[in-house]
C-alpha positions in Angstrom: -51.0 81.3 4.3 -48.2 82.0 1.8 -45.2 79.7 1.5 -41.9 80.5 -0.2 -39.8 77.6 -1.4 -36.7 76.9 -3.4 -35.3 73.6 -4.6 -31.7 72.8 -5.7 -30.3 69.6 -7.1 -26.6 69.1 -6.6 -25.1 66.3 -8.7 -22.7 63.8 -7.2 -19.2 65.2 -6.9 -20.2 68.9 -7.1 -19.4 71.2 -4.2 -21.7 74.1 -3.8 -21.2 76.9 -1.3 -24.4 78.5 0.0 -24.8 81.9 1.7 -27.8 83.7 3.0 -28.1 87.5 2.7 -29.9 90.2 4.7 -31.4 87.8 7.3 -31.2 84.1 8.3 -33.6 81.9 6.4 -34.7 78.5 7.5 -32.0 75.8 7.0 -32.4 73.7 3.9 -33.8 70.2 4.2 -31.3 67.8 2.6 -32.3 64.6 0.8 -29.8 62.2 -0.6 -30.7 60.0 -3.6 -28.1 58.0 -5.6 -25.4 60.5 -4.7 -27.5 63.5 -5.7 -28.2 66.1 -3.0 -31.6 67.7 -3.0 -31.7 71.0 -1.0 -35.1 72.4 -0.2 -35.7 75.8 1.5 -39.2 76.5 2.8 -40.6 79.5 4.7 -44.2 80.1 5.7 -45.5 83.6 6.6 -42.4 85.5 5.5 -42.0 88.8 7.2 -43.0 91.7 5.1 -40.2 94.0 3.8 -40.8 97.7 4.1 -38.8 98.9 1.1 -36.9 102.1 1.4 -37.1 103.7 -2.1 -34.5 106.2 -1.1 -31.9 103.5 -0.5 -29.0 103.3 -2.9 -29.0 100.5 -5.5 -26.3 98.5 -3.9 -28.2 98.3 -0.5 -29.7 94.8 -0.1 -33.3 95.0 1.3 -34.7 91.6 0.4 -33.4 88.3 1.7 -31.8 86.1 -0.9 -29.8 82.9 -1.1 -26.5 82.9 -3.0 -24.7 79.8 -4.4 -21.3 79.3 -6.0 -18.8 76.7 -7.0 -15.9 79.0 -7.0 -13.3 78.6 -4.2 -11.8 82.1 -4.1 -11.7 85.5 -5.7 -8.2 84.7 -6.9 -9.7 81.8 -8.9 -12.2 84.2 -10.5 -9.3 86.6 -11.2 -7.3 83.9 -13.0 -10.4 83.0 -15.0 -10.8 86.6 -16.0 -7.2 86.9 -17.1 -7.6 83.7 -19.2 -10.6 84.9 -21.2 -9.3 88.5 -21.8 -5.9 87.3 -23.1 -5.4 88.8 -26.5 -5.2 86.2 -29.3 -1.6 85.3 -30.4 -2.6 85.4 -34.0 -4.1 88.6 -35.6 -4.2 90.2 -38.9 -2.7 93.5 -37.8 -5.9 95.5 -38.2 -5.5 97.3 -34.8 -1.9 98.4 -35.6 -2.9 99.6 -39.0 -5.8 101.6 -37.6 -3.6 103.1 -34.9 -0.9 104.2 -37.4 -3.7 105.9 -39.5 -5.0 107.7 -36.5 -1.6 109.0 -35.6 -0.8 110.0 -39.2 -4.0 112.1 -39.3 -3.1 113.9 -36.1 0.6 114.5 -36.5 3.6 113.2 -34.5 3.8 115.9 -31.9 1.1 114.5 -29.6 1.8 113.7 -25.9 1.2 110.3 -24.4 -1.9 111.7 -22.7 -3.3 113.1 -25.9 -2.7 109.7 -27.7 -4.6 108.0 -24.8 -7.6 110.3 -25.4 -7.5 109.6 -29.1 -7.7 105.8 -28.4 -10.6 106.4 -25.9 -12.6 108.6 -28.1 -12.1 106.3 -31.1 -13.5 103.3 -29.2 -16.3 105.2 -27.6 -17.5 107.1 -30.7 -16.5 104.9 -33.7 -17.2 101.4 -32.4 -20.9 101.1 -32.1 -22.2 99.4 -28.9 -23.8 96.1 -29.9 -23.3 92.7 -28.4 -24.0 89.2 -29.7 -24.0 87.7 -26.2 -24.7 84.0 -26.9 -22.5 81.0 -26.4 -18.9 81.8 -25.4 -19.6 85.5 -26.3 -21.7 85.7 -23.1 -18.4 86.1 -21.3 -15.5 85.9 -23.7 -14.6 89.1 -25.8 -14.2 88.9 -29.5 -10.8 89.5 -31.1 -9.9 93.2 -31.2 -9.1 92.9 -34.9 -12.6 91.4 -35.5 -14.3 94.2 -33.4 -12.3 96.8 -35.3 -13.2 95.5 -38.7 -16.9 95.0 -37.8 -17.1 98.4 -36.1 -19.3 97.1 -33.3 -18.9 95.4 -29.9 -20.2 95.2 -26.4 -18.4 96.4 -23.2 -15.9 93.6 -23.0 -15.1 93.9 -26.7 -14.6 97.6 -26.5 -12.6 97.4 -23.3 -10.1 94.9 -24.8 -9.8 96.9 -28.0 -9.2 100.1 -26.1 -6.5 98.5 -23.9 -4.6 97.3 -27.0 -4.7 100.8 -28.5 -3.6 102.3 -25.1 -0.6 100.0 -25.1 0.3 101.1 -28.6 0.2 104.7 -27.2 2.7 103.7 -24.5 0.4 102.9 -21.5 0.0 99.8 -19.3 -3.7 98.9 -19.8 -5.9 96.0 -18.7 -9.6 95.2 -18.8 -11.3 95.2 -15.3 -14.5 93.4 -14.3 -16.9 95.6 -12.3 -20.5 95.6 -11.1 -22.4 98.7 -12.3 -24.8 98.9 -9.4 -23.9 96.4 -6.6 -20.3 97.3 -6.2 -20.3 98.3 -2.5 -22.0 95.0 -1.4 -19.7 92.6 -3.3 -17.3 92.1 -0.4 -20.1 90.1 1.3 -20.8 87.9 -1.8 -19.4 84.5 -2.6 -16.7 84.5 -5.3 -18.2 84.1 -8.8 -17.8 85.8 -12.2 -21.6 86.4 -12.0 -20.8 89.2 -9.5 -19.9 91.4 -12.4 -22.0 92.8 -15.2 -19.7 95.3 -16.9 -16.1 95.7 -18.1 -14.0 98.9 -18.0 -10.3 99.6 -18.3 -7.5 100.3 -15.9 -4.6 102.4 -17.3 -1.3 103.0 -15.5 1.6 105.2 -16.5 3.7 108.0 -15.2 2.8 107.3 -11.6 -0.9 107.6 -12.3 -3.7 105.0 -12.1 -6.6 105.9 -14.3 -10.0 104.3 -15.0 -11.9 104.6 -18.2 -15.2 103.2 -19.6 -14.7 102.7 -23.3 -18.4 101.7 -23.7 -20.1 105.0 -22.8 
């Protein structure tokens, strides 16, 4: 007789939101000890899941329990803006590289052509490689540092591209996305862990454009 169980310890003063997905699971047993909450979920003889292999990746077939300490998606958005803020101090490497790119291609380029130059440069010249430990698991490196090292992960490349796009005269910002679960995110609790990739949003001339500088 199989038993599924999950145990969560919530320290005193921490508020955790819990949500069950796909189907209702047994309510958690709550045990209090010196201000710490112990939540225990147990289920015996769980119903079998007949997996549909033709279902899209975002379709949730297995029941799961989600937990988050974030209060709203606006709070997550503010967090994203804070970590993708470009550093106030830089050594001017991006500006120098951009001037060199423009000098090599001439001054008769349109804004659209300049935007393509920025995109292709970041996609083709900046090698995809991430050192995702410590703060670099979520915080991008400085665009100047990425440019000088010639490598970066999706968040590094997106931030560098946005800076070059702005030098080309466009309004550009990094955007957090989920590469496979996007259509199901509306039912998730707010959390930065809902996202696994960073792309770029570019606006100008009445158009809203989306680019993936990683490719």
